[in-house]
N, C-alpha and C positions, 0 to 999 in steps of 0.2 A: 504494500500500500504506500502510495506516494504521500509525502508530507505536503500540507497545503502551503502555497507560496504566500509570503507576507506581502501585503500591499505596500506600495511606496509610502502611503500616509502613515502606516504603522511604523515603518522603518524610521522615518524622519522624526516622529514623536519620541521614539526611544533615543534617537541621537540627541534631540534637544534636552531630554531628561538627563542624559549623561553629561552634557556640557554644563547644564545648570548645577548638577551635583559637583562637578569639577570646580566650577567657579566658587561655589559656596565653601568647599574644602580649602581652596586656595586662599580665600579671604580669611578663613579661620587660622591658617598657618602664617599669615603675613606678620611680619615683625615691624617694630618701630625702631628706627636708629636715631639716637640722640647724640649730637655732637655739641659739646659745651664750647662755644666760641670764645669764652674767656680763658679757657685752659689751652685750646688748640693753638699751636704755633705754626701750623701749615707745613710741617716737616715732610709730609708725604709718605710716612711709614704705612699708613692705612691703605694708600693707593697701591703701594708696592706689595703689601701683604695680602690683600683681598684676592682670592682665587677667581672671582667672577666679575671684578671691576665695578663694584658698587660705588666707589668713591672717586672724586676728582677734587683737586685743589682749585678753589675759585676765590678770587680776591684775597689771597693769602691765607685762607682757612679751608679745612676739609669740609666737603659737602657730600652727603649720600645722594647721588643722582639716580641710582637704580635700586632703591631699597627692596623692590619686589623680587629682585634676583638673589637676595641674601640667602645663603645656605645655613645661617645660624651656626657657623663654625667658631665664631667669636675670636678669630685670630686677630682681628682689628682691635678688639678690647684688650687682649693680652699684650699685643706688641706696641700699642700707643704709649710713648714715653711719658706723656702728660696725663694719662688716664682720662682723656677727654671724650672717649666714645663709650656709649652704653647701648647694648642691643637688648631691647625689651620685647619679650614674647607675650 
């Protein structure tokens, strides 16, 4: 006996559900990266340390330009010589 074929409508609704679930899970996993500009000297250690390129030095201070790509490895927190970075889950 052959399996009934799924209609395209059924396929797309399942796809939308999966994408919605993915987006919700991603939003729950997102972190907040706080850079204390009073402590930051703009040395660039975070830029060199981050494996996914979350940071850039702008106007002489570190800035998290792609926080959504953070792996939460916390290498930036550990390596920052001024303890100016905080990764908040």
